[in-house]
MOPAC internal coordinates of N, CA, C and O (Angstrom, degrees):
PM7 1SCF
backbone

  N    0.0000 0     0.00 0     0.00 0    0    0    0
  C    1.4335 1     0.00 0     0.00 0    1    0    0
  C    1.5207 1   113.56 1     0.00 0    2    1    0
  O    1.2310 1   120.42 1   147.92 1    3    2    1
  N    1.3212 1   116.79 1   -32.08 1    3    2    1
  C    1.4751 1   120.16 1  -177.19 1    5    3    2
  C    1.5334 1   111.76 1   -64.34 1    6    5    3
  O    1.2310 1   120.15 1   143.26 1    7    6    5
  N    1.3364 1   117.32 1   -36.74 1    7    6    5
  C    1.4691 1   120.36 1   179.90 1    9    7    6
  C    1.5221 1   111.93 1   -65.11 1   10    9    7
  O    1.2310 1   120.23 1   138.34 1   11   10    9
  N    1.3288 1   117.17 1   -41.66 1   11   10    9
  C    1.4654 1   119.92 1  -179.59 1   13   11   10
  C    1.5296 1   110.00 1   -68.33 1   14   13   11
  O    1.2310 1   120.07 1   148.63 1   15   14   13
  N    1.3186 1   117.48 1   -31.37 1   15   14   13
  C    1.4688 1   121.09 1   176.40 1   17   15   14
  C    1.5257 1   109.72 1   -63.17 1   18   17   15
  O    1.2310 1   119.95 1   132.47 1   19   18   17
  N    1.3191 1   117.70 1   -47.53 1   19   18   17
  C    1.4672 1   121.83 1   178.73 1   21   19   18
  C    1.5284 1   110.96 1   -63.16 1   22   21   19
  O    1.2310 1   120.59 1   137.99 1   23   22   21
  N    1.3323 1   116.48 1   -42.01 1   23   22   21
  C    1.4623 1   121.37 1   178.61 1   25   23   22
  C    1.5312 1   110.16 1   -60.42 1   26   25   23
  O    1.2310 1   120.29 1   132.85 1   27   26   25
  N    1.3248 1   117.05 1   -47.15 1   27   26   25
  C    1.4664 1   121.12 1  -179.07 1   29   27   26
  C    1.5240 1   111.54 1   -61.69 1   30   29   27
  O    1.2310 1   120.27 1   139.33 1   31   30   29
  N    1.3171 1   117.08 1   -40.67 1   31   30   29
  C    1.4710 1   120.27 1   178.22 1   33   31   30
  C    1.5257 1   111.05 1   -62.60 1   34   33   31
  O    1.2310 1   120.56 1   137.85 1   35   34   33
  N    1.3206 1   116.53 1   -42.15 1   35   34   33
  C    1.4656 1   120.43 1   179.73 1   37   35   34
  C    1.5230 1   111.21 1   -64.47 1   38   37   35
  O    1.2310 1   120.25 1   137.18 1   39   38   37
  N    1.3262 1   117.14 1   -42.82 1   39   38   37
  C    1.4698 1   120.98 1   179.54 1   41   39   38
  C    1.5254 1   109.88 1   -65.81 1   42   41   39
  O    1.2310 1   120.11 1   137.11 1   43   42   41
  N    1.3166 1   117.40 1   -42.89 1   43   42   41
  C    1.4667 1   121.13 1   179.88 1   45   43   42
  C    1.5268 1   111.32 1   -59.43 1   46   45   43
  O    1.2310 1   120.32 1   134.91 1   47   46   45
  N    1.3094 1   116.99 1   -45.09 1   47   46   45
  C    1.4633 1   121.67 1  -176.94 1   49   47   46
  C    1.5241 1   112.05 1   -70.15 1   50   49   47
  O    1.2310 1   120.43 1   136.26 1   51   50   49
  N    1.3159 1   116.77 1   -43.74 1   51   50   49
  C    1.4630 1   118.97 1  -171.84 1   53   51   50
  C    1.5265 1   115.46 1   -97.49 1   54   53   51
  O    1.2310 1   119.57 1   156.80 1   55   54   53
  N    1.3378 1   118.42 1   -23.20 1   55   54   53
  C    1.4702 1   120.15 1  -175.63 1   57   55   54
  C    1.5277 1   110.57 1  -147.35 1   58   57   55
  O    1.2310 1   120.53 1  -107.86 1   59   58   57
  N    1.3171 1   116.60 1    72.14 1   59   58   57
  C    1.4618 1   120.75 1  -176.43 1   61   59   58
  C    1.5263 1   112.60 1   -61.72 1   62   61   59
  O    1.2310 1   119.86 1   153.25 1   63   62   61
  N    1.3265 1   117.87 1   -26.75 1   63   62   61
  C    1.4675 1   120.03 1   177.95 1   65   63   62
  C    1.5308 1   110.75 1   -66.43 1   66   65   63
  O    1.2310 1   120.01 1   145.12 1   67   66   65
  N    1.3243 1   117.60 1   -34.88 1   67   66   65
  C    1.4681 1   121.44 1   176.92 1   69   67   66
  C    1.5272 1   109.35 1   -75.87 1   70   69   67
  O    1.2310 1   119.87 1   141.79 1   71   70   69
  N    1.3049 1   117.85 1   -38.21 1   71   70   69
  C    1.4648 1   123.37 1   178.56 1   73   71   70
  C    1.5261 1   110.54 1   -51.98 1   74   73   71
  O    1.2310 1   120.10 1   140.44 1   75   74   73
  N    1.3281 1   117.42 1   -39.56 1   75   74   73
  C    1.4647 1   122.58 1  -177.70 1   77   75   74
  C    1.5247 1   113.36 1   -75.30 1   78   77   75
  O    1.2310 1   119.87 1   170.58 1   79   78   77
  N    1.3206 1   117.86 1    -9.42 1   79   78   77
  C    1.4653 1   121.45 1  -178.69 1   81   79   78
  C    1.5264 1   113.00 1   -95.31 1   82   81   79
  O    1.2310 1   120.39 1   177.24 1   83   82   81
  N    1.3199 1   116.86 1    -2.76 1   83   82   81
  C    1.4629 1   120.66 1  -176.36 1   85   83   82
  C    1.5345 1   109.78 1  -117.77 1   86   85   83
  O    1.2310 1   120.78 1   -50.15 1   87   86   85
  N    1.3156 1   116.11 1   129.85 1   87   86   85
  C    1.4751 1   124.84 1   178.12 1   89   87   86
  C    1.5211 1   113.32 1    71.72 1   90   89   87
  O    1.2310 1   119.70 1  -155.28 1   91   90   89
  N    1.3088 1   118.18 1    24.72 1   91   90   89
  C    1.4612 1   121.45 1  -179.92 1   93   91   90
  C    1.5275 1   112.59 1  -119.10 1   94   93   91
  O    1.2310 1   120.37 1  -172.28 1   95   94   93
  N    1.3266 1   116.89 1     7.72 1   95   94   93
  C    1.4590 1   121.22 1  -173.37 1   97   95   94
  C    1.5181 1   115.04 1   -98.49 1   98   97   95
  O    1.2310 1   121.84 1    17.96 1   99   98   97
  N    1.3368 1   114.07 1  -162.04 1   99   98   97
  C    1.4654 1   121.51 1  -172.07 1  101   99   98
  C    1.5233 1   114.03 1  -117.16 1  102  101   99
  O    1.2310 1   119.37 1  -178.50 1  103  102  101
  N    1.3119 1   118.80 1     1.50 1  103  102  101
  C    1.4663 1   120.55 1  -173.15 1  105  103  102
  C    1.5191 1   114.74 1   -87.89 1  106  105  103
  O    1.2310 1   119.04 1   165.98 1  107  106  105
  N    1.3307 1   119.44 1   -14.02 1  107  106  105
  C    1.4631 1   122.15 1  -177.81 1  109  107  106
  C    1.5149 1   112.04 1   -72.60 1  110  109  107
  O    1.2310 1   120.85 1   -10.57 1  111  110  109
  N    1.3193 1   115.99 1   169.43 1  111  110  109
  C    1.4613 1   121.03 1   179.29 1  113  111  110
  C    1.5240 1   110.42 1   -59.10 1  114  113  111
  O    1.2310 1   121.37 1   -39.74 1  115  114  113
  N    1.3298 1   114.99 1   140.26 1  115  114  113
  C    1.4647 1   121.54 1   175.39 1  117  115  114
  C    1.5216 1   108.44 1  -162.40 1  118  117  115
  O    1.2310 1   120.30 1   -17.70 1  119  118  117
  N    1.2895 1   117.03 1   162.30 1  119  118  117
  C    1.4556 1   123.68 1   176.21 1  121  119  118
  C    1.5228 1   107.89 1  -114.74 1  122  121  119
  O    1.2310 1   120.39 1   -20.63 1  123  122  121
  N    1.3349 1   116.85 1   159.37 1  123  122  121
  C    1.4631 1   120.30 1  -178.99 1  125  123  122
  C    1.5263 1   111.94 1   -61.45 1  126  125  123
  O    1.2310 1   119.82 1   153.10 1  127  126  125
  N    1.3270 1   117.95 1   -26.90 1  127  126  125
  C    1.4671 1   121.28 1   177.70 1  129  127  126
  C    1.5268 1   111.85 1   -64.65 1  130  129  127
  O    1.2310 1   119.95 1   163.40 1  131  130  129
  N    1.3354 1   117.69 1   -16.60 1  131  130  129
  C    1.4620 1   121.37 1  -177.02 1  133  131  130
  C    1.5292 1   112.10 1  -101.32 1  134  133  131
  O    1.2310 1   119.97 1  -153.85 1  135  134  133
  N    1.3091 1   117.67 1    26.15 1  135  134  133
  C    1.4635 1   120.76 1  -175.79 1  137  135  134
  C    1.5233 1   113.24 1   -65.38 1  138  137  135
  O    1.2310 1   119.89 1   159.57 1  139  138  137
  N    1.3155 1   117.82 1   -20.43 1  139  138  137
  C    1.4678 1   119.78 1  -179.98 1  141  139  138
  C    1.5246 1   112.48 1  -110.17 1  142  141  139
  O    1.2310 1   119.88 1  -165.82 1  143  142  141
  N    1.3148 1   117.83 1    14.18 1  143  142  141
  C    1.4683 1   120.62 1  -178.94 1  145  143  142
  C    1.5234 1   110.56 1   -58.56 1  146  145  143
  O    1.2310 1   120.85 1   -46.43 1  147  146  145
  N    1.3227 1   115.97 1   133.57 1  147  146  145
  C    1.4623 1   120.24 1  -175.52 1  149  147  146
  C    1.5148 1   113.63 1  -128.09 1  150  149  147
  O    1.2310 1   120.09 1  -174.00 1  151  150  149
  N    1.3313 1   117.44 1     6.00 1  151  150  149
  C    1.4541 1   119.02 1  -178.60 1  153  151  150
  C    1.5116 1   111.70 1  -163.27 1  154  153  151
  O    1.2310 1   121.27 1     2.82 1  155  154  153
  N    1.3192 1   115.17 1  -177.18 1  155  154  153
  C    1.4586 1   122.19 1  -179.00 1  157  155  154
  C    1.5226 1   110.63 1  -104.69 1  158  157  155
  O    1.2310 1   120.87 1   -27.89 1  159  158  157
  N    1.3245 1   115.94 1   152.11 1  159  158  157
  C    1.4630 1   122.76 1   172.96 1  161  159  158
  C    1.5205 1   108.46 1  -150.50 1  162  161  159
  O    1.2310 1   120.85 1   -18.05 1  163  162  161
  N    1.3203 1   115.98 1   161.95 1  163  162  161
  C    1.4621 1   118.80 1   179.88 1  165  163  162
  C    1.5237 1   112.06 1   -76.00 1  166  165  163
  O    1.2310 1   119.84 1   168.25 1  167  166  165
  N    1.3328 1   117.91 1   -11.75 1  167  166  165
  C    1.4567 1   122.82 1   173.35 1  169  167  166
  C    1.5231 1   107.93 1  -134.77 1  170  169  167
  O    1.2310 1   120.65 1   -44.54 1  171  170  169
  N    1.3250 1   116.36 1   135.46 1  171  170  169
  C    1.4612 1   120.96 1  -178.06 1  173  171  170
  C    1.5292 1   110.74 1   -64.24 1  174  173  171
  O    1.2310 1   121.42 1   -39.20 1  175  174  173
  N    1.3210 1   114.88 1   140.80 1  175  174  173
  C    1.4625 1   123.45 1   177.87 1  177  175  174
  C    1.5202 1   107.08 1  -139.79 1  178  177  175
  O    1.2310 1   120.08 1    -3.94 1  179  178  177
  N    1.3180 1   117.45 1   176.06 1  179  178  177
  C    1.4589 1   120.17 1   177.59 1  181  179  178
  C    1.5259 1   111.22 1   -63.10 1  182  181  179
  O    1.2310 1   120.06 1   146.70 1  183  182  181
  N    1.3341 1   117.50 1   -33.30 1  183  182  181
  C    1.4609 1   121.03 1  -175.64 1  185  183  182
  C    1.5248 1   114.30 1  -108.81 1  186  185  183
  O    1.2310 1   119.86 1  -178.08 1  187  186  185
  N    1.3221 1   117.87 1     1.92 1  187  186  185
  C    1.4731 1   122.26 1  -179.83 1  189  187  186
  C    1.5236 1   109.18 1  -138.65 1  190  189  187
  O    1.2310 1   120.68 1   -33.50 1  191  190  189
  N    1.3158 1   116.31 1   146.50 1  191  190  189
  C    1.4608 1   120.81 1   179.43 1  193  191  190
  C    1.5276 1   111.40 1  -113.74 1  194  193  191
  O    1.2310 1   121.31 1   -28.06 1  195  194  193
  N    1.3225 1   115.10 1   151.94 1  195  194  193
  C    1.4671 1   122.56 1   172.74 1  197  195  194
  C    1.5261 1   106.22 1  -118.61 1  198  197  195
  O    1.2310 1   121.55 1  -137.68 1  199  198  197
  N    1.3369 1   114.63 1    42.32 1  199  198  197
  C    1.4525 1   122.79 1  -172.17 1  201  199  198
  C    1.5278 1   109.53 1  -145.49 1  202  201  199
  O    1.2310 1   120.01 1   -48.09 1  203  202  201
  N    1.3116 1   117.58 1   131.91 1  203  202  201
  C    1.4607 1   122.49 1   175.46 1  205  203  202
  C    1.5252 1   109.84 1   -65.39 1  206  205  203
  O    1.2310 1   120.37 1   -49.07 1  207  206  205
  N    1.3249 1   116.91 1   130.93 1  207  206  205
  C    1.4679 1   124.04 1   177.16 1  209  207  206
  C    1.5234 1   113.21 1    54.23 1  210  209  207
  O    1.2310 1   120.37 1  -140.67 1  211  210  209
  N    1.3331 1   116.90 1    39.33 1  211  210  209
  C    1.4537 1   121.29 1   179.08 1  213  211  210
  C    1.5161 1   113.33 1  -101.89 1  214  213  211
  O    1.2310 1   120.25 1  -140.51 1  215  214  213
  N    1.3220 1   117.12 1    39.49 1  215  214  213
  C    1.4611 1   121.53 1  -176.78 1  217  215  214
  C    1.5246 1   112.10 1  -104.32 1  218  217  215
  O    1.2310 1   120.77 1   -24.19 1  219  218  217
  N    1.3275 1   116.13 1   155.81 1  219  218  217
  C    1.4606 1   121.28 1   176.17 1  221  219  218
  C    1.5297 1   110.63 1   -75.94 1  222  221  219
  O    1.2310 1   120.27 1   151.44 1  223  222  221
  N    1.3320 1   117.09 1   -28.56 1  223  222  221
  C    1.4662 1   122.03 1   177.84 1  225  223  222
  C    1.5262 1   109.28 1  -134.13 1  226  225  223
  O    1.2310 1   120.75 1   -20.67 1  227  226  225
  N    1.3166 1   116.17 1   159.33 1  227  226  225
  C    1.4637 1   121.81 1  -179.07 1  229  227  226
  C    1.5303 1   111.05 1   -61.15 1  230  229  227
  O    1.2310 1   120.54 1   -44.13 1  231  230  229
  N    1.3197 1   116.58 1   135.87 1  231  230  229
  C    1.4704 1   121.78 1  -178.61 1  233  231  230
  C    1.5278 1   112.22 1  -120.39 1  234  233  231
  O    1.2310 1   119.83 1  -157.20 1  235  234  233
  N    1.3329 1   117.93 1    22.80 1  235  234  233
  C    1.4664 1   120.44 1  -176.13 1  237  235  234
  C    1.5281 1   113.29 1   -65.80 1  238  237  235
  O    1.2310 1   119.67 1   162.11 1  239  238  237
  N    1.3133 1   118.24 1   -17.89 1  239  238  237
  C    1.4639 1   120.28 1   178.65 1  241  239  238
  C    1.5299 1   111.76 1   -75.73 1  242  241  239
  O    1.2310 1   120.17 1   156.25 1  243  242  241
  N    1.3344 1   117.28 1   -23.75 1  243  242  241
  C    1.4640 1   119.46 1  -174.24 1  245  243  242
  C    1.5261 1   114.87 1  -124.15 1  246  245  243
  O    1.2310 1   119.65 1   160.99 1  247  246  245
  N    1.3322 1   118.27 1   -19.01 1  247  246  245
  C    1.4639 1   120.61 1  -175.52 1  249  247  246
  C    1.5224 1   111.48 1  -122.12 1  250  249  247
  O    1.2310 1   120.35 1    -3.11 1  251  250  249
  N    1.3413 1   116.93 1   176.89 1  251  250  249
  C    1.4626 1   120.83 1  -175.80 1  253  251  250
  C    1.5278 1   110.48 1  -166.37 1  254  253  251
  O    1.2310 1   121.10 1    -8.09 1  255  254  253
  N    1.3344 1   115.50 1   171.91 1  255  254  253
  C    1.4595 1   121.65 1   174.89 1  257  255  254
  C    1.5268 1   110.55 1   -57.91 1  258  257  255
  O    1.2310 1   120.21 1   134.03 1  259  258  257
  N    1.3146 1   117.20 1   -45.97 1  259  258  257
  C    1.4696 1   119.91 1  -178.22 1  261  259  258
  C    1.5294 1   111.59 1   -64.12 1  262  261  259
  O    1.2310 1   119.95 1   142.73 1  263  262  261
  N    1.3298 1   117.69 1   -37.27 1  263  262  261
  C    1.4670 1   120.39 1   176.98 1  265  263  262
  C    1.5273 1   110.51 1   -69.35 1  266  265  263
  O    1.2310 1   120.33 1   144.93 1  267  266  265
  N    1.3287 1   116.97 1   -35.07 1  267  266  265
  C    1.4667 1   121.63 1   175.28 1  269  267  266
  C    1.5250 1   110.17 1   -60.71 1  270  269  267
  O    1.2310 1   120.51 1   128.23 1  271  270  269
  N    1.3210 1   116.63 1   -51.77 1  271  270  269
  C    1.4671 1   121.67 1  -177.71 1  273  271  270
  C    1.5320 1   110.87 1   -59.62 1  274  273  271
  O    1.2310 1   120.62 1   138.41 1  275  274  273
  N    1.3161 1   116.41 1   -41.59 1  275  274  273
  C    1.4634 1   120.78 1  -179.71 1  277  275  274
  C    1.5283 1   111.65 1   -71.96 1  278  277  275
  O    1.2310 1   120.29 1   129.81 1  279  278  277
  N    1.3224 1   117.05 1   -50.19 1  279  278  277
  C    1.4650 1   121.72 1  -174.86 1  281  279  278
  C    1.5156 1   114.58 1   -68.52 1  282  281  279
  O    1.2310 1   120.63 1   144.55 1  283  282  281
  N    1.3205 1   116.39 1   -35.45 1  283  282  281
  C    1.4599 1   121.48 1  -176.63 1  285  283  282
  C    1.5315 1   111.13 1   -89.38 1  286  285  283
  O    1.2310 1   120.65 1   174.32 1  287  286  285
  N    1.3178 1   116.36 1    -5.68 1  287  286  285
  C    1.4725 1   122.25 1   179.09 1  289  287  286
  C    1.5311 1   111.66 1    61.25 1  290  289  287
  O    1.2310 1   120.86 1  -131.78 1  291  290  289
  N    1.3272 1   115.96 1    48.22 1  291  290  289
  C    1.4621 1   121.64 1  -176.88 1  293  291  290
  C    1.5287 1   112.39 1   -58.25 1  294  293  291
  O    1.2310 1   119.49 1   147.93 1  295  294  293
  N    1.3047 1   118.58 1   -32.07 1  295  294  293
  C    1.4589 1   120.22 1   178.80 1  297  295  294
  C    1.5215 1   113.41 1   -68.16 1  298  297  295
  O    1.2310 1   120.64 1   160.85 1  299  298  297
  N    1.3351 1   116.38 1   -19.15 1  299  298  297
  C    1.4580 1   121.43 1  -176.08 1  301  299  298
  C    1.5216 1   113.37 1  -110.71 1  302  301  299
  O    1.2310 1   120.10 1   143.87 1  303  302  301
  N    1.3291 1   117.41 1   -36.13 1  303  302  301
  C    1.4635 1   121.32 1  -177.12 1  305  303  302
  C    1.5230 1   109.02 1  -161.24 1  306  305  303
  O    1.2310 1   120.35 1     4.02 1  307  306  305
  N    1.3144 1   116.94 1  -175.98 1  307  306  305
  C    1.4691 1   123.71 1   177.37 1  309  307  306
  C    1.5225 1   113.99 1    63.55 1  310  309  307
  O    1.2310 1   120.18 1  -156.94 1  311  310  309
  N    1.3261 1   117.27 1    23.06 1  311  310  309
  C    1.4642 1   120.85 1   174.69 1  313  311  310
  C    1.5217 1   108.60 1  -137.60 1  314  313  311
  O    1.2310 1   118.97 1   -50.52 1  315  314  313
  N    1.2959 1   119.57 1   129.48 1  315  314  313
  C    1.4598 1   129.52 1     6.22 1  317  315  314
  C    1.5292 1   114.02 1   -87.06 1  318  317  315
  O    1.2310 1   120.24 1   173.89 1  319  318  317
  N    1.3410 1   117.15 1    -6.11 1  319  318  317
  C    1.4647 1   120.93 1  -177.56 1  321  319  318
  C    1.5196 1   110.24 1  -103.29 1  322  321  319
  O    1.2310 1   120.87 1   -47.80 1  323  322  321
  N    1.3374 1   115.95 1   132.20 1  323  322  321
  C    1.4540 1   121.37 1   178.53 1  325  323  322
  C    1.5148 1   111.93 1   -88.98 1  326  325  323
  O    1.2310 1   121.13 1     7.73 1  327  326  325
  N    1.3240 1   115.45 1  -172.27 1  327  326  325
  C    1.4611 1   122.23 1   178.50 1  329  327  326
  C    1.5217 1   107.95 1  -127.51 1  330  329  327
  O    1.2310 1   120.87 1   -34.53 1  331  330  329
  N    1.3278 1   115.94 1   145.47 1  331  330  329
  C    1.4592 1   122.87 1   177.23 1  333  331  330
  C    1.5264 1   108.06 1  -124.59 1  334  333  331
  O    1.2310 1   120.80 1   -12.11 1  335  334  333
  N    1.3212 1   116.08 1   167.89 1  335  334  333
  C    1.4601 1   120.86 1  -177.55 1  337  335  334
  C    1.5143 1   109.58 1  -126.27 1  338  337  335
  O    1.2310 1   120.94 1   -52.70 1  339  338  337
  N    1.3348 1   115.80 1   127.30 1  339  338  337
  C    1.4636 1   121.72 1   172.18 1  341  339  338
  C    1.5279 1   104.73 1  -115.44 1  342  341  339
  O    1.2310 1   119.38 1    83.91 1  343  342  341
  N    1.3045 1   118.78 1   -96.09 1  343  342  341
  C    1.4657 1   120.49 1   170.29 1  345  343  342
  C    1.5224 1   109.83 1   -96.55 1  346  345  343
  O    1.2310 1   121.54 1   169.75 1  347  346  345
  N    1.3251 1   114.66 1   -10.25 1  347  346  345
  C    1.4649 1   123.04 1   175.00 1  349  347  346
  C    1.5245 1   107.53 1  -155.97 1  350  349  347
  O    1.2310 1   120.49 1   -15.76 1  351  350  349
  N    1.3161 1   116.67 1   164.24 1  351  350  349
  C    1.4667 1   120.27 1   177.66 1  353  351  350
  C    1.5257 1   109.25 1   -70.94 1  354  353  351
  O    1.2310 1   121.12 1   -37.63 1  355  354  353
  N    1.3373 1   115.46 1   142.37 1  355  354  353
  C    1.4671 1   120.78 1   178.37 1  357  355  354
  C    1.5196 1   108.46 1  -152.38 1  358  357  355
  O    1.2310 1   120.88 1   -18.18 1  359  358  357
  N    1.3232 1   115.92 1   161.82 1  359  358  357
  C    1.4573 1   119.63 1   177.74 1  361  359  358
  C    1.5209 1   110.71 1   -62.94 1  362  361  359
  O    1.2310 1   120.95 1   -39.86 1  363  362  361
  N    1.3202 1   115.80 1   140.14 1  363  362  361
  C    1.4636 1   121.57 1   172.50 1  365  363  362
  C    1.5326 1   107.22 1   -79.20 1  366  365  363
  O    1.2310 1   120.69 1     7.49 1  367  366  365
  N    1.3303 1   116.29 1  -172.51 1  367  366  365
  C    1.4652 1   119.01 1   177.37 1  369  367  366
  C    1.5229 1   109.95 1   -62.41 1  370  369  367
  O    1.2310 1   120.78 1   -29.95 1  371  370  369
  N    1.3183 1   116.11 1   150.05 1  371  370  369
  C    1.4655 1   122.11 1  -178.14 1  373  371  370
  C    1.5290 1   110.69 1   -52.18 1  374  373  371
  O    1.2310 1   120.55 1   -47.51 1  375  374  373
  N    1.3137 1   116.55 1   132.49 1  375  374  373
  C    1.4713 1   124.47 1   179.16 1  377  375  374
  C    1.5311 1   113.58 1    63.47 1  378  377  375
  O    1.2310 1   119.93 1  -156.72 1  379  378  377
  N    1.3165 1   117.75 1    23.28 1  379  378  377
  C    1.4678 1   121.25 1  -175.00 1  381  379  378
  C    1.5234 1   113.51 1   -59.22 1  382  381  379
  O    1.2310 1   119.62 1   137.82 1  383  382  381
  N    1.3171 1   118.34 1   -42.18 1  383  382  381
  C    1.4685 1   119.68 1   179.52 1  385  383  382
  C    1.5212 1   111.46 1   -69.05 1  386  385  383
  O    1.2310 1   120.22 1   136.75 1  387  386  385
  N    1.3189 1   117.18 1   -43.25 1  387  386  385
  C    1.4683 1   120.31 1   179.00 1  389  387  386
  C    1.5276 1   110.70 1   -61.35 1  390  389  387
  O    1.2310 1   120.20 1   137.80 1  391  390  389
  N    1.3214 1   117.22 1   -42.20 1  391  390  389
  C    1.4690 1   120.97 1  -179.86 1  393  391  390
  C    1.5272 1   111.24 1   -67.16 1  394  393  391
  O    1.2310 1   120.13 1   140.17 1  395  394  393
  N    1.3278 1   117.36 1   -39.83 1  395  394  393
  C    1.4664 1   120.52 1  -179.66 1  397  395  394
  C    1.5280 1   111.47 1   -67.72 1  398  397  395
  O    1.2310 1   120.00 1   139.32 1  399  398  397
  N    1.3290 1   117.61 1   -40.68 1  399  398  397
  C    1.4707 1   120.57 1   176.21 1  401  399  398
  C    1.5225 1   109.36 1   -62.17 1  402  401  399
  O    1.2310 1   120.47 1   134.34 1  403  402  401
  N    1.3223 1   116.71 1   -45.66 1  403  402  401
  C    1.4694 1   120.73 1  -179.96 1  405  403  402
  C    1.5219 1   111.10 1   -60.50 1  406  405  403
  O    1.2310 1   120.06 1   137.13 1  407  406  405
  N    1.3327 1   117.49 1   -42.87 1  407  406  405
  C    1.4654 1   120.56 1   179.85 1  409  407  406
  C    1.5294 1   110.82 1   -62.16 1  410  409  407
  O    1.2310 1   120.28 1   138.37 1  411  410  409
  N    1.3198 1   117.08 1   -41.63 1  411  410  409
  C    1.4672 1   120.31 1   178.86 1  413  411  410
  C    1.5276 1   111.42 1   -66.07 1  414  413  411
  O    1.2310 1   120.14 1   140.84 1  415  414  413
  N    1.3255 1   117.35 1   -39.16 1  415  414  413
  C    1.4706 1   120.38 1   178.97 1  417  415  414
  C    1.5240 1   111.23 1   -67.53 1  418  417  415
  O    1.2310 1   120.13 1   140.58 1  419  418  417
  N    1.3199 1   117.36 1   -39.42 1  419  418  417
  C    1.4682 1   121.06 1   178.35 1  421  419  418
  C    1.5293 1   110.40 1   -64.98 1  422  421  419
  O    1.2310 1   120.03 1   149.73 1  423  422  421
  N    1.3245 1   117.55 1   -30.27 1  423  422  421
  C    1.4663 1   121.63 1  -179.08 1  425  423  422
  C    1.5320 1   113.53 1   -75.76 1  426  425  423
  O    1.2310 1   119.80 1   168.87 1  427  426  425
  N    1.3262 1   117.99 1   -11.13 1  427  426  425
  C    1.4655 1   120.31 1   177.48 1  429  427  426
  C    1.5243 1   110.09 1   -64.06 1  430  429  427
  O    1.2310 1   120.39 1   -25.70 1  431  430  429
  N    1.3308 1   116.87 1   154.30 1  431  430  429
  C    1.4628 1   119.10 1   177.25 1  433  431  430
  C    1.5298 1   109.62 1   -73.67 1  434  433  431
  O    1.2310 1   120.54 1    -8.91 1  435  434  433
  N    1.3018 1   116.58 1   171.09 1  435  434  433
  C    1.4631 1   122.36 1  -174.14 1  437  435  434
  C    1.5293 1   112.68 1   -57.64 1  438  437  435
  O    1.2310 1   120.30 1   135.38 1  439  438  437
  N    1.3252 1   117.04 1   -44.62 1  439  438  437
  C    1.4660 1   120.57 1   179.52 1  441  439  438
  C    1.5279 1   111.50 1   -63.50 1  442  441  439
  O    1.2310 1   120.65 1   137.73 1  443  442  441
  N    1.3428 1   116.36 1   -42.27 1  443  442  441
  C    1.4605 1   120.43 1   179.85 1  445  443  442
  C    1.5280 1   111.17 1   -65.38 1  446  445  443
  O    1.2310 1   120.51 1   140.98 1  447  446  445
  N    1.3195 1   116.64 1   -39.02 1  447  446  445
  C    1.4726 1   120.37 1   177.65 1  449  447  446
  C    1.5234 1   110.59 1   -62.09 1  450  449  447
  O    1.2310 1   120.39 1   139.29 1  451  450  449
  N    1.3187 1   116.87 1   -40.71 1  451  450  449
  C    1.4651 1   120.68 1   178.26 1  453  451  450
  C    1.5258 1   110.31 1   -63.06 1  454  453  451
  O    1.2310 1   120.31 1   139.41 1  455  454  453
  N    1.3126 1   117.02 1   -40.59 1  455  454  453
  C    1.4631 1   121.92 1  -179.81 1  457  455  454
  C    1.5234 1   111.08 1   -62.88 1  458  457  455
  O    1.2310 1   119.81 1   133.30 1  459  458  457
  N    1.3311 1   117.97 1   -46.70 1  459  458  457
  C    1.4684 1   119.90 1  -176.14 1  461  459  458
  C    1.5209 1   112.79 1   -79.54 1  462  461  459
  O    1.2310 1   120.29 1   164.78 1  463  462  461
  N    1.3247 1   117.05 1   -15.22 1  463  462  461
  C    1.4720 1   119.59 1   178.31 1  465  463  462
  C    1.4712 1   108.22 1   -75.32 1  466  465  463
  O    1.2310 1   120.10 1   180.00 1  467  466  465

């Protein structure tokens, strides 16, 4: 978890446009109870996710990789597996956060991939 924290800080400082393209999507693990989730938290709730890209709608206008790392407490927990909320918080699929971050990074264009590499 510590490495992804350092990576997120570097991306936030040097390339905020790329920061907004990671962990703000809809492909990550989520439950139907989280259909209105609008932010990150260190524990999954109906209105907050502890999962990269676990939103019902795109959140790139308001959230980012750096906000994910900070809000979900990646340096302390929730890495590589996130948490989702149904009637209570529970573990998402194994390695869900790591897989969601990787999927978002792979989706970057060629120039952006070169920058973050």
